[in-house]
All heavy atoms as a GROMACS GRO file, in nm:
protein
  544
    1MET      N    1  -8.608   0.806  -3.457
    1MET     CA    2  -8.484   0.742  -3.435
    1MET      C    3  -8.404   0.746  -3.567
    1MET      O    4  -8.454   0.707  -3.670
    1MET     CB    5  -8.505   0.599  -3.390
    1MET     CG    6  -8.382   0.517  -3.370
    1MET     SD    7  -8.415   0.356  -3.304
    1MET     CE    8  -8.356   0.382  -3.141
    2TYR      N    9  -8.281   0.800  -3.560
    2TYR     CA   10  -8.198   0.809  -3.680
    2TYR      C   11  -8.100   0.694  -3.688
    2TYR      O   12  -8.040   0.654  -3.587
    2TYR     CB   13  -8.117   0.940  -3.677
    2TYR     CG   14  -8.200   1.059  -3.708
    2TYR    CD1   15  -8.258   1.136  -3.607
    2TYR    CD2   16  -8.216   1.101  -3.840
    2TYR    CE1   17  -8.335   1.248  -3.638
    2TYR    CE2   18  -8.291   1.215  -3.870
    2TYR     CZ   19  -8.352   1.288  -3.769
    2TYR     OH   20  -8.424   1.398  -3.797
    3TRP      N   21  -8.080   0.644  -3.808
    3TRP     CA   22  -7.982   0.543  -3.842
    3TRP      C   23  -7.893   0.599  -3.950
    3TRP      O   24  -7.942   0.641  -4.053
    3TRP     CB   25  -8.049   0.415  -3.887
    3TRP     CG   26  -8.135   0.353  -3.783
    3TRP    CD1   27  -8.265   0.379  -3.757
    3TRP    CD2   28  -8.095   0.255  -3.688
    3TRP    NE1   29  -8.309   0.305  -3.652
    3TRP    CE2   30  -8.208   0.226  -3.607
    3TRP    CE3   31  -7.976   0.186  -3.665
    3TRP    CZ2   32  -8.205   0.134  -3.504
    3TRP    CZ3   33  -7.976   0.093  -3.561
    3TRP    CH2   34  -8.089   0.068  -3.481
    4ILE      N   35  -7.761   0.605  -3.924
    4ILE     CA   36  -7.668   0.664  -4.022
    4ILE      C   37  -7.586   0.556  -4.088
    4ILE      O   38  -7.548   0.457  -4.026
    4ILE     CB   39  -7.578   0.768  -3.954
    4ILE    CG1   40  -7.492   0.840  -4.058
    4ILE    CG2   41  -7.492   0.707  -3.848
    4ILE    CD1   42  -7.420   0.962  -4.008
    5TRP      N   43  -7.563   0.574  -4.219
    5TRP     CA   44  -7.485   0.476  -4.297
    5TRP      C   45  -7.339   0.491  -4.266
    5TRP      O   46  -7.279   0.596  -4.285
    5TRP     CB   47  -7.512   0.498  -4.444
    5TRP     CG   48  -7.431   0.405  -4.531
    5TRP    CD1   49  -7.324   0.438  -4.608
    5TRP    CD2   50  -7.446   0.264  -4.546
    5TRP    NE1   51  -7.275   0.328  -4.672
    5TRP    CE2   52  -7.349   0.219  -4.637
    5TRP    CE3   53  -7.535   0.173  -4.491
    5TRP    CZ2   54  -7.339   0.086  -4.672
    5TRP    CZ3   55  -7.524   0.041  -4.528
    5TRP    CH2   56  -7.426  -0.003  -4.617
    6HIS      N   57  -7.278   0.384  -4.212
    6HIS     CA   58  -7.134   0.371  -4.192
    6HIS      C   59  -7.101   0.238  -4.256
    6HIS      O   60  -7.136   0.134  -4.202
    6HIS     CB   61  -7.094   0.370  -4.046
    6HIS     CG   62  -7.099   0.504  -3.980
    6HIS    ND1   63  -7.002   0.600  -4.004
    6HIS    CD2   64  -7.183   0.559  -3.895
    6HIS    CE1   65  -7.030   0.708  -3.934
    6HIS    NE2   66  -7.140   0.685  -3.866
    7GLU      N   67  -7.035   0.245  -4.372
    7GLU     CA   68  -7.004   0.122  -4.448
    7GLU      C   69  -6.952   0.014  -4.353
    7GLU      O   70  -6.866   0.041  -4.273
    7GLU     CB   71  -6.897   0.154  -4.554
    7GLU     CG   72  -6.871   0.045  -4.648
    7GLU     CD   73  -6.919   0.077  -4.789
    7GLU    OE1   74  -6.955   0.192  -4.818
    7GLU    OE2   75  -6.914  -0.016  -4.868
    8PRO      N   76  -7.004  -0.104  -4.354
    8PRO     CA   77  -7.099  -0.164  -4.449
    8PRO      C   78  -7.242  -0.175  -4.396
    8PRO      O   79  -7.322  -0.252  -4.448
    8PRO     CB   80  -7.043  -0.304  -4.466
    8PRO     CG   81  -6.995  -0.340  -4.330
    8PRO     CD   82  -6.942  -0.210  -4.271
    9ALA      N   83  -7.278  -0.097  -4.291
    9ALA     CA   84  -7.413  -0.112  -4.234
    9ALA      C   85  -7.460   0.019  -4.173
    9ALA      O   86  -7.381   0.112  -4.155
    9ALA     CB   87  -7.411  -0.219  -4.127
   10PHE      N   88  -7.587   0.025  -4.139
   10PHE     CA   89  -7.644   0.140  -4.067
   10PHE      C   90  -7.618   0.123  -3.919
   10PHE      O   91  -7.620   0.011  -3.865
   10PHE     CB   92  -7.795   0.147  -4.089
   10PHE     CG   93  -7.834   0.201  -4.222
   10PHE    CD1   94  -7.866   0.114  -4.323
   10PHE    CD2   95  -7.838   0.336  -4.247
   10PHE    CE1   96  -7.903   0.162  -4.450
   10PHE    CE2   97  -7.873   0.386  -4.370
   10PHE     CZ   98  -7.904   0.298  -4.470
   11ARG      N   99  -7.591   0.235  -3.850
   11ARG     CA  100  -7.568   0.233  -3.708
   11ARG      C  101  -7.656   0.342  -3.644
   11ARG      O  102  -7.678   0.447  -3.703
   11ARG     CB  103  -7.422   0.263  -3.675
   11ARG     CG  104  -7.333   0.156  -3.732
   11ARG     CD  105  -7.198   0.158  -3.670
   11ARG     NE  106  -7.121   0.048  -3.724
   11ARG     CZ  107  -7.000   0.060  -3.778
   11ARG    NH1  108  -6.942   0.175  -3.788
   11ARG    NH2  109  -6.937  -0.046  -3.827
   12SER      N  110  -7.701   0.315  -3.524
   12SER     CA  111  -7.788   0.409  -3.453
   12SER      C  112  -7.710   0.537  -3.427
   12SER      O  113  -7.595   0.535  -3.386
   12SER     CB  114  -7.832   0.346  -3.322
   12SER     OG  115  -7.912   0.440  -3.254
   13MET      N  116  -7.775   0.652  -3.453
   13MET     CA  117  -7.713   0.780  -3.430
   13MET      C  118  -7.746   0.824  -3.287
   13MET      O  119  -7.858   0.808  -3.240
   13MET     CB  120  -7.767   0.882  -3.530
   13MET     CG  121  -7.710   1.022  -3.518
   13MET     SD  122  -7.786   1.135  -3.633
   13MET     CE  123  -7.700   1.096  -3.784
   14ASP      N  124  -7.650   0.886  -3.218
   14ASP     CA  125  -7.670   0.933  -3.083
   14ASP      C  126  -7.743   1.063  -3.080
   14ASP      O  127  -7.706   1.152  -3.005
   14ASP     CB  128  -7.534   0.945  -3.012
   14ASP     CG  129  -7.470   0.814  -2.982
   14ASP    OD1  130  -7.543   0.711  -2.979
   14ASP    OD2  131  -7.347   0.808  -2.970
   15GLN      N  132  -7.844   1.079  -3.160
   15GLN     CA  133  -7.924   1.201  -3.169
   15GLN      C  134  -8.041   1.188  -3.074
   15GLN      O  135  -8.124   1.101  -3.089
   15GLN     CB  136  -7.972   1.222  -3.313
   15GLN     CG  137  -8.044   1.349  -3.336
   15GLN     CD  138  -7.954   1.469  -3.325
   15GLN    OE1  139  -7.832   1.460  -3.341
   15GLN    NE2  140  -8.008   1.583  -3.295
   16ARG      N  141  -8.049   1.277  -2.979
   16ARG     CA  142  -8.157   1.271  -2.881
   16ARG      C  143  -8.239   1.397  -2.887
   16ARG      O  144  -8.229   1.483  -2.800
   16ARG     CB  145  -8.100   1.250  -2.742
   16ARG     CG  146  -8.004   1.133  -2.734
   16ARG     CD  147  -8.039   1.047  -2.616
   16ARG     NE  148  -7.939   0.946  -2.587
   16ARG     CZ  149  -7.921   0.835  -2.653
   16ARG    NH1  150  -7.992   0.811  -2.757
   16ARG    NH2  151  -7.829   0.747  -2.619
   17GLU      N  152  -8.321   1.410  -2.990
   17GLU     CA  153  -8.400   1.531  -3.010
   17GLU      C  154  -8.532   1.526  -2.937
   17GLU      O  155  -8.599   1.627  -2.928
   17GLU     CB  156  -8.426   1.554  -3.159
   17GLU     CG  157  -8.305   1.601  -3.234
   17GLU     CD  158  -8.344   1.648  -3.371
   17GLU    OE1  159  -8.458   1.690  -3.392
   17GLU    OE2  160  -8.258   1.643  -3.458
   18GLY      N  161  -8.575   1.416  -2.889
   18GLY     CA  162  -8.706   1.405  -2.826
   18GLY      C  163  -8.813   1.383  -2.932
   18GLY      O  164  -8.785   1.348  -3.044
   19SER      N  165  -8.935   1.403  -2.894
   19SER     CA  166  -9.048   1.380  -2.983
   19SER      C  167  -9.051   1.482  -3.095
   19SER      O  168  -9.026   1.599  -3.075
   19SER     CB  169  -9.179   1.384  -2.906
   19SER     OG  170  -9.181   1.280  -2.811
   20VAL      N  171  -9.088   1.434  -3.211
   20VAL     CA  172  -9.110   1.522  -3.327
   20VAL      C  173  -9.254   1.511  -3.365
   20VAL      O  174  -9.306   1.401  -3.379
   20VAL     CB  175  -9.017   1.481  -3.446
   20VAL    CG1  176  -9.047   1.567  -3.567
   20VAL    CG2  177  -8.871   1.492  -3.405
   21PHE      N  178  -9.322   1.623  -3.380
   21PHE     CA  179  -9.462   1.621  -3.416
   21PHE      C  180  -9.480   1.580  -3.563
   21PHE      O  181  -9.389   1.590  -3.641
   21PHE     CB  182  -9.525   1.759  -3.391
   21PHE     CG  183  -9.524   1.799  -3.246
   21PHE    CD1  184  -9.432   1.892  -3.199
   21PHE    CD2  185  -9.610   1.740  -3.156
   21PHE    CE1  186  -9.430   1.927  -3.068
   21PHE    CE2  187  -9.608   1.774  -3.022
   21PHE     CZ  188  -9.515   1.870  -2.977
   22THR      N  189  -9.599   1.535  -3.595
   22THR     CA  190  -9.629   1.485  -3.729
   22THR      C  191  -9.589   1.582  -3.838
   22THR      O  192  -9.526   1.546  -3.937
   22THR     CB  193  -9.777   1.447  -3.739
   22THR    OG1  194  -9.809   1.357  -3.636
   22THR    CG2  195  -9.808   1.384  -3.873
   23LEU      N  196  -9.626   1.709  -3.825
   23LEU     CA  197  -9.597   1.809  -3.926
   23LEU      C  198  -9.446   1.826  -3.939
   23LEU      O  199  -9.392   1.836  -4.051
   23LEU     CB  200  -9.664   1.940  -3.896
   23LEU     CG  201  -9.640   2.054  -3.999
   23LEU    CD1  202  -9.685   2.006  -4.138
   23LEU    CD2  203  -9.713   2.180  -3.956
   24GLU      N  204  -9.374   1.834  -3.827
   24GLU     CA  205  -9.227   1.849  -3.834
   24GLU      C  206  -9.162   1.731  -3.902
   24GLU      O  207  -9.070   1.746  -3.981
   24GLU     CB  208  -9.172   1.861  -3.691
   24GLU     CG  209  -9.206   1.992  -3.622
   24GLU     CD  210  -9.152   1.991  -3.480
   24GLU    OE1  211  -9.029   2.001  -3.464
   24GLU    OE2  212  -9.233   1.982  -3.388
   25LEU      N  213  -9.208   1.611  -3.872
   25LEU     CA  214  -9.157   1.491  -3.934
   25LEU      C  215  -9.182   1.492  -4.087
   25LEU      O  216  -9.091   1.464  -4.166
   25LEU     CB  217  -9.216   1.364  -3.872
   25LEU     CG  218  -9.170   1.233  -3.928
   25LEU    CD1  219  -9.019   1.216  -3.918
   25LEU    CD2  220  -9.240   1.118  -3.859
   26ALA      N  221  -9.305   1.530  -4.125
   26ALA     CA  222  -9.338   1.539  -4.267
   26ALA      C  223  -9.246   1.642  -4.338
   26ALA      O  224  -9.200   1.613  -4.447
   26ALA     CB  225  -9.484   1.578  -4.284
   27GLN      N  226  -9.222   1.756  -4.277
   27GLN     CA  227  -9.135   1.856  -4.335
   27GLN      C  228  -8.993   1.803  -4.352
   27GLN      O  229  -8.932   1.826  -4.459
   27GLN     CB  230  -9.133   1.982  -4.250
   27GLN     CG  231  -9.259   2.063  -4.260
   27GLN     CD  232  -9.264   2.178  -4.161
   27GLN    OE1  233  -9.211   2.169  -4.050
   27GLN    NE2  234  -9.325   2.286  -4.203
   28ARG      N  235  -8.943   1.732  -4.254
   28ARG     CA  236  -8.807   1.674  -4.266
   28ARG      C  237  -8.801   1.577  -4.383
   28ARG      O  238  -8.707   1.578  -4.461
   28ARG     CB  239  -8.768   1.605  -4.139
   28ARG     CG  240  -8.739   1.700  -4.027
   28ARG     CD  241  -8.692   1.626  -3.906
   28ARG     NE  242  -8.678   1.720  -3.795
   28ARG     CZ  243  -8.615   1.692  -3.685
   28ARG    NH1  244  -8.558   1.575  -3.668
   28ARG    NH2  245  -8.605   1.783  -3.590
   29LEU      N  246  -8.900   1.489  -4.396
   29LEU     CA  247  -8.898   1.389  -4.503
   29LEU      C  248  -8.917   1.454  -4.639
   29LEU      O  249  -8.853   1.409  -4.737
   29LEU     CB  250  -9.007   1.285  -4.478
   29LEU     CG  251  -8.981   1.194  -4.358
   29LEU    CD1  252  -9.104   1.109  -4.331
   29LEU    CD2  253  -8.861   1.108  -4.379
   30LEU      N  254  -8.996   1.558  -4.649
   30LEU     CA  255  -9.017   1.624  -4.777
   30LEU      C  256  -8.898   1.707  -4.820
   30LEU      O  257  -8.874   1.727  -4.938
   30LEU     CB  258  -9.144   1.711  -4.772
   30LEU     CG  259  -9.275   1.634  -4.763
   30LEU    CD1  260  -9.391   1.727  -4.736
   30LEU    CD2  261  -9.296   1.552  -4.892
   31ASP      N  262  -8.821   1.757  -4.726
   31ASP     CA  263  -8.700   1.836  -4.758
   31ASP      C  264  -8.592   1.750  -4.817
   31ASP      O  265  -8.507   1.797  -4.888
   31ASP     CB  266  -8.646   1.908  -4.632
   31ASP     CG  267  -8.728   2.029  -4.594
   31ASP    OD1  268  -8.809   2.075  -4.681
   31ASP    OD2  269  -8.712   2.077  -4.482
   32HIS      N  270  -8.591   1.623  -4.786
   32HIS     CA  271  -8.496   1.524  -4.838
   32HIS      C  272  -8.359   1.534  -4.772
   32HIS      O  273  -8.280   1.442  -4.776
   32HIS     CB  274  -8.485   1.531  -4.990
   32HIS     CG  275  -8.417   1.413  -5.053
   32HIS    ND1  276  -8.470   1.288  -5.050
   32HIS    CD2  277  -8.297   1.403  -5.116
   32HIS    CE1  278  -8.387   1.205  -5.111
   32HIS    NE2  279  -8.282   1.272  -5.151
   33TYR      N  280  -8.328   1.649  -4.712
   33TYR     CA  281  -8.201   1.669  -4.643
   33TYR      C  282  -8.230   1.724  -4.502
   33TYR      O  283  -8.329   1.793  -4.483
   33TYR     CB  284  -8.110   1.765  -4.715
   33TYR     CG  285  -8.065   1.714  -4.849
   33TYR    CD1  286  -8.125   1.760  -4.965
   33TYR    CD2  287  -7.958   1.627  -4.860
   33TYR    CE1  288  -8.083   1.716  -5.090
   33TYR    CE2  289  -7.915   1.581  -4.982
   33TYR     CZ  290  -7.976   1.624  -5.098
   33TYR     OH  291  -7.937   1.579  -5.221
   34THR      N  292  -8.142   1.695  -4.409
   34THR     CA  293  -8.153   1.752  -4.273
   34THR      C  294  -8.011   1.779  -4.222
   34THR      O  295  -7.917   1.714  -4.265
   34THR     CB  296  -8.230   1.657  -4.179
   34THR    OG1  297  -8.260   1.729  -4.058
   34THR    CG2  298  -8.152   1.532  -4.145
   35VAL      N  299  -8.000   1.875  -4.133
   35VAL     CA  300  -7.873   1.906  -4.071
   35VAL      C  301  -7.884   1.869  -3.924
   35VAL      O  302  -7.974   1.915  -3.852
   35VAL     CB  303  -7.839   2.056  -4.085
   35VAL    CG1  304  -7.708   2.089  -4.013
   35VAL    CG2  305  -7.829   2.093  -4.233
   36LEU      N  306  -7.792   1.784  -3.880
   36LEU     CA  307  -7.785   1.741  -3.741
   36LEU      C  308  -7.643   1.754  -3.693
   36LEU      O  309  -7.551   1.701  -3.754
   36LEU     CB  310  -7.830   1.593  -3.730
   36LEU     CG  311  -7.966   1.557  -3.781
   36LEU    CD1  312  -7.984   1.407  -3.790
   36LEU    CD2  313  -8.073   1.616  -3.689
   37GLY      N  314  -7.624   1.826  -3.582
   37GLY     CA  315  -7.491   1.840  -3.529
   37GLY      C  316  -7.391   1.905  -3.626
   37GLY      O  317  -7.273   1.872  -3.625
   38GLY      N  318  -7.442   1.994  -3.712
   38GLY     CA  319  -7.357   2.062  -3.807
   38GLY      C  320  -7.322   1.983  -3.934
   38GLY      O  321  -7.247   2.032  -4.018
   39LYS      N  322  -7.375   1.865  -3.947
   39LYS     CA  323  -7.349   1.780  -4.066
   39LYS      C  324  -7.480   1.767  -4.144
   39LYS      O  325  -7.588   1.763  -4.086
   39LYS     CB  326  -7.298   1.644  -4.024
   39LYS     CG  327  -7.164   1.650  -3.956
   39LYS     CD  328  -7.118   1.507  -3.921
   39LYS     CE  329  -6.983   1.512  -3.849
   39LYS     NZ  330  -6.940   1.379  -3.810
   40THR      N  331  -7.467   1.759  -4.277
   40THR     CA  332  -7.583   1.744  -4.363
   40THR      C  333  -7.604   1.598  -4.398
   40THR      O  334  -7.507   1.527  -4.434
   40THR     CB  335  -7.567   1.825  -4.495
   40THR    OG1  336  -7.544   1.962  -4.460
   40THR    CG2  337  -7.691   1.815  -4.582
   41TYR      N  338  -7.729   1.553  -4.388
   41TYR     CA  339  -7.764   1.414  -4.415
   41TYR      C  340  -7.876   1.406  -4.517
   41TYR      O  341  -7.966   1.489  -4.517
   41TYR     CB  342  -7.809   1.342  -4.287
   41TYR     CG  343  -7.701   1.332  -4.183
   41TYR    CD1  344  -7.688   1.426  -4.084
   41TYR    CD2  345  -7.612   1.223  -4.184
   41TYR    CE1  346  -7.587   1.418  -3.989
   41TYR    CE2  347  -7.511   1.213  -4.091
   41TYR     CZ  348  -7.501   1.310  -3.992
   41TYR     OH  349  -7.401   1.300  -3.899
   42GLU      N  350  -7.866   1.308  -4.604
   42GLU     CA  351  -7.971   1.280  -4.702
   42GLU      C  352  -8.054   1.165  -4.650
   42GLU      O  353  -8.002   1.064  -4.604
   42GLU     CB  354  -7.907   1.241  -4.836
   42GLU     CG  355  -8.005   1.197  -4.939
   42GLU     CD  356  -7.936   1.152  -5.069
   42GLU    OE1  357  -7.814   1.127  -5.066
   42GLU    OE2  358  -8.003   1.141  -5.170
   43PHE      N  359  -8.189   1.178  -4.658
   43PHE     CA  360  -8.276   1.069  -4.616
   43PHE      C  361  -8.272   0.962  -4.726
   43PHE      O  362  -8.292   0.991  -4.846
   43PHE     CB  363  -8.420   1.116  -4.599
   43PHE     CG  364  -8.438   1.196  -4.473
   43PHE    CD1  365  -8.462   1.333  -4.482
   43PHE    CD2  366  -8.434   1.139  -4.351
   43PHE    CE1  367  -8.479   1.408  -4.368
   43PHE    CE2  368  -8.451   1.212  -4.236
   43PHE     CZ  369  -8.473   1.350  -4.245
   44ILE      N  370  -8.246   0.838  -4.687
   44ILE     CA  371  -8.247   0.727  -4.782
   44ILE      C  372  -8.382   0.659  -4.782
   44ILE      O  373  -8.440   0.637  -4.886
   44ILE     CB  374  -8.133   0.629  -4.749
   44ILE    CG1  375  -8.000   0.701  -4.762
   44ILE    CG2  376  -8.141   0.505  -4.840
   44ILE    CD1  377  -7.882   0.622  -4.724
   45TYR      N  378  -8.432   0.625  -4.665
   45TYR     CA  379  -8.568   0.574  -4.651
   45TYR      C  380  -8.612   0.583  -4.506
   45TYR      O  381  -8.534   0.614  -4.420
   45TYR     CB  382  -8.583   0.433  -4.708
   45TYR     CG  383  -8.499   0.326  -4.646
   45TYR    CD1  384  -8.544   0.252  -4.537
   45TYR    CD2  385  -8.374   0.295  -4.697
   45TYR    CE1  386  -8.466   0.151  -4.480
   45TYR    CE2  387  -8.294   0.196  -4.642
   45TYR     CZ  388  -8.344   0.126  -4.533
   45TYR     OH  389  -8.266   0.027  -4.478
   46SER      N  390  -8.739   0.560  -4.485
   46SER     CA  391  -8.794   0.566  -4.349
   46SER      C  392  -8.889   0.446  -4.330
   46SER      O  393  -8.945   0.392  -4.426
   46SER     CB  394  -8.871   0.694  -4.328
   46SER     OG  395  -8.973   0.708  -4.423
   47VAL      N  396  -8.901   0.407  -4.203
   47VAL     CA  397  -8.985   0.293  -4.166
   47VAL      C  398  -9.065   0.330  -4.043
   47VAL      O  399  -9.012   0.382  -3.945
   47VAL     CB  400  -8.898   0.167  -4.134
   47VAL    CG1  401  -8.984   0.051  -4.090
   47VAL    CG2  402  -8.817   0.128  -4.256
   48LEU      N  403  -9.194   0.304  -4.047
   48LEU     CA  404  -9.282   0.328  -3.932
   48LEU      C  405  -9.295   0.201  -3.851
   48LEU      O  406  -9.324   0.094  -3.906
   48LEU     CB  407  -9.420   0.373  -3.980
   48LEU     CG  408  -9.528   0.385  -3.872
   48LEU    CD1  409  -9.491   0.493  -3.770
   48LEU    CD2  410  -9.662   0.412  -3.934
   49ASP      N  411  -9.267   0.212  -3.720
   49ASP     CA  412  -9.284   0.098  -3.630
   49ASP      C  413  -9.408   0.129  -3.544
   49ASP      O  414  -9.397   0.199  -3.443
   49ASP     CB  415  -9.159   0.080  -3.540
   49ASP     CG  416  -9.170  -0.041  -3.449
   49ASP    OD1  417  -9.282  -0.090  -3.430
   49ASP    OD2  418  -9.066  -0.084  -3.400
   50PRO      N  419  -9.525   0.081  -3.585
   50PRO     CA  420  -9.647   0.117  -3.515
   50PRO      C  421  -9.656   0.062  -3.372
   50PRO      O  422  -9.719   0.123  -3.286
   50PRO     CB  423  -9.760   0.060  -3.602
   50PRO     CG  424  -9.696  -0.042  -3.688
   50PRO     CD  425  -9.551  -0.005  -3.700
   51GLN      N  426  -9.591  -0.049  -3.346
   51GLN     CA  427  -9.593  -0.104  -3.210
   51GLN      C  428  -9.520  -0.016  -3.112
   51GLN      O  429  -9.563   0.004  -3.000
   51GLN     CB  430  -9.538  -0.247  -3.211
   51GLN     CG  431  -9.626  -0.344  -3.285
   51GLN     CD  432  -9.564  -0.482  -3.289
   51GLN    OE1  433  -9.443  -0.499  -3.280
   51GLN    NE2  434  -9.648  -0.584  -3.304
   52LEU      N  435  -9.403   0.036  -3.152
   52LEU     CA  436  -9.324   0.124  -3.066
   52LEU      C  437  -9.361   0.271  -3.083
   52LEU      O  438  -9.308   0.358  -3.011
   52LEU     CB  439  -9.176   0.104  -3.091
   52LEU     CG  440  -9.118  -0.032  -3.057
   52LEU    CD1  441  -8.971  -0.040  -3.089
   52LEU    CD2  442  -9.142  -0.064  -2.909
   53LYS      N  443  -9.446   0.300  -3.184
   53LYS     CA  444  -9.485   0.437  -3.220
   53LYS      C  445  -9.364   0.522  -3.248
   53LYS      O  446  -9.347   0.634  -3.197
   53LYS     CB  447  -9.571   0.497  -3.108
   53LYS     CG  448  -9.701   0.425  -3.089
   53LYS     CD  449  -9.786   0.490  -2.982
   53LYS     CE  450  -9.916   0.411  -2.967
   53LYS     NZ  451  -9.997   0.465  -2.861
   54LYS      N  452  -9.273   0.470  -3.333
   54LYS     CA  453  -9.153   0.540  -3.370
   54LYS      C  454  -9.132   0.534  -3.522
   54LYS      O  455  -9.179   0.439  -3.586
   54LYS     CB  456  -9.027   0.479  -3.304
   54LYS     CG  457  -9.021   0.499  -3.156
   54LYS     CD  458  -8.889   0.455  -3.102
   54LYS     CE  459  -8.884   0.486  -2.954
   54LYS     NZ  460  -8.752   0.474  -2.900
   55VAL      N  461  -9.065   0.633  -3.572
   55VAL     CA  462  -9.029   0.634  -3.712
   55VAL      C  463  -8.877   0.620  -3.717
   55VAL      O  464  -8.802   0.695  -3.648
   55VAL     CB  465  -9.070   0.766  -3.783
   55VAL    CG1  466  -9.018   0.770  -3.927
   55VAL    CG2  467  -9.222   0.783  -3.780
   56HIS      N  468  -8.828   0.524  -3.792
   56HIS     CA  469  -8.685   0.504  -3.810
   56HIS      C  470  -8.644   0.573  -3.940
   56HIS      O  471  -8.698   0.543  -4.048
   56HIS     CB  472  -8.654   0.355  -3.819
   56HIS     CG  473  -8.687   0.280  -3.692
   56HIS    ND1  474  -8.594   0.264  -3.591
   56HIS    CD2  475  -8.802   0.226  -3.650
   56HIS    CE1  476  -8.654   0.196  -3.492
   56HIS    NE2  477  -8.779   0.174  -3.525
   57LEU      N  478  -8.551   0.668  -3.928
   57LEU     CA  479  -8.506   0.745  -4.044
   57LEU      C  480  -8.362   0.702  -4.077
   57LEU      O  481  -8.274   0.714  -3.998
   57LEU     CB  482  -8.511   0.896  -4.010
   57LEU     CG  483  -8.647   0.947  -3.968
   57LEU    CD1  484  -8.634   1.088  -3.913
   57LEU    CD2  485  -8.739   0.947  -4.088
   58PHE      N  486  -8.346   0.651  -4.198
   58PHE     CA  487  -8.217   0.603  -4.242
   58PHE      C  488  -8.154   0.711  -4.330
   58PHE      O  489  -8.215   0.755  -4.429
   58PHE     CB  490  -8.232   0.473  -4.322
   58PHE     CG  491  -8.280   0.359  -4.233
   58PHE    CD1  492  -8.415   0.343  -4.205
   58PHE    CD2  493  -8.189   0.273  -4.178
   58PHE    CE1  494  -8.458   0.240  -4.124
   58PHE    CE2  495  -8.232   0.168  -4.094
   58PHE     CZ  496  -8.366   0.153  -4.068
   59VAL      N  497  -8.037   0.757  -4.290
   59VAL     CA  498  -7.969   0.871  -4.354
   59VAL      C  499  -7.826   0.839  -4.394
   59VAL      O  500  -7.768   0.743  -4.341
   59VAL     CB  501  -7.973   0.995  -4.265
   59VAL    CG1  502  -8.116   1.039  -4.232
   59VAL    CG2  503  -7.896   0.974  -4.134
   60LYS      N  504  -7.773   0.922  -4.482
   60LYS     CA  505  -7.634   0.911  -4.526
   60LYS      C  506  -7.576   1.052  -4.526
   60LYS      O  507  -7.640   1.144  -4.578
   60LYS     CB  508  -7.628   0.848  -4.665
   60LYS     CG  509  -7.488   0.834  -4.719
   60LYS     CD  510  -7.491   0.769  -4.855
   60LYS     CE  511  -7.352   0.753  -4.909
   60LYS     NZ  512  -7.353   0.691  -5.041
   61GLU      N  513  -7.456   1.068  -4.471
   61GLU     CA  514  -7.392   1.201  -4.466
   61GLU      C  515  -7.351   1.241  -4.610
   61GLU      O  516  -7.304   1.158  -4.688
   61GLU     CB  517  -7.269   1.196  -4.378
   61GLU     CG  518  -7.207   1.333  -4.357
   61GLU     CD  519  -7.091   1.332  -4.260
   61GLU    OE1  520  -7.073   1.235  -4.186
   61GLU    OE2  521  -7.016   1.432  -4.261
   62VAL      N  522  -7.375   1.367  -4.642
   62VAL     CA  523  -7.342   1.420  -4.775
   62VAL      C  524  -7.273   1.555  -4.761
   62VAL      O  525  -7.286   1.625  -4.663
   62VAL     CB  526  -7.468   1.435  -4.863
   62VAL    CG1  527  -7.532   1.303  -4.895
   62VAL    CG2  528  -7.570   1.531  -4.800
   63ASP      N  529  -7.196   1.589  -4.864
   63ASP     CA  530  -7.134   1.721  -4.877
   63ASP      C  531  -7.206   1.798  -4.982
   63ASP      O  532  -7.213   1.756  -5.098
   63ASP     CB  533  -6.987   1.710  -4.913
   63ASP     CG  534  -6.902   1.653  -4.803
   63ASP    OD1  535  -6.929   1.687  -4.685
   63ASP    OD2  536  -6.811   1.573  -4.830
   64LEU      N  537  -7.269   1.910  -4.947
   64LEU     CA  538  -7.340   1.992  -5.045
   64LEU      C  539  -7.265   2.117  -5.075
   64LEU      O  540  -7.199   2.172  -4.998
   64LEU     CB  541  -7.482   2.025  -4.995
   64LEU     CG  542  -7.576   1.907  -4.979
   64LEU    CD1  543  -7.710   1.954  -4.923
   64LEU    CD2  544  -7.598   1.836  -5.109
   0.00000   0.00000   0.00000
């Protein structure tokens, strides 16, 4: 689940990619940047929710 920074708070992103496997998720986090919908985002932090079995990814749009 992606959360994007829109001043002054994070908002849920309408990204519906489906399940991401462990290796794919690790690669995204290690890359530090990801491209979604043609925009580049920097990972700020991530949180694991073990009860829902989801990873919350907090990102901020950047211009590279």
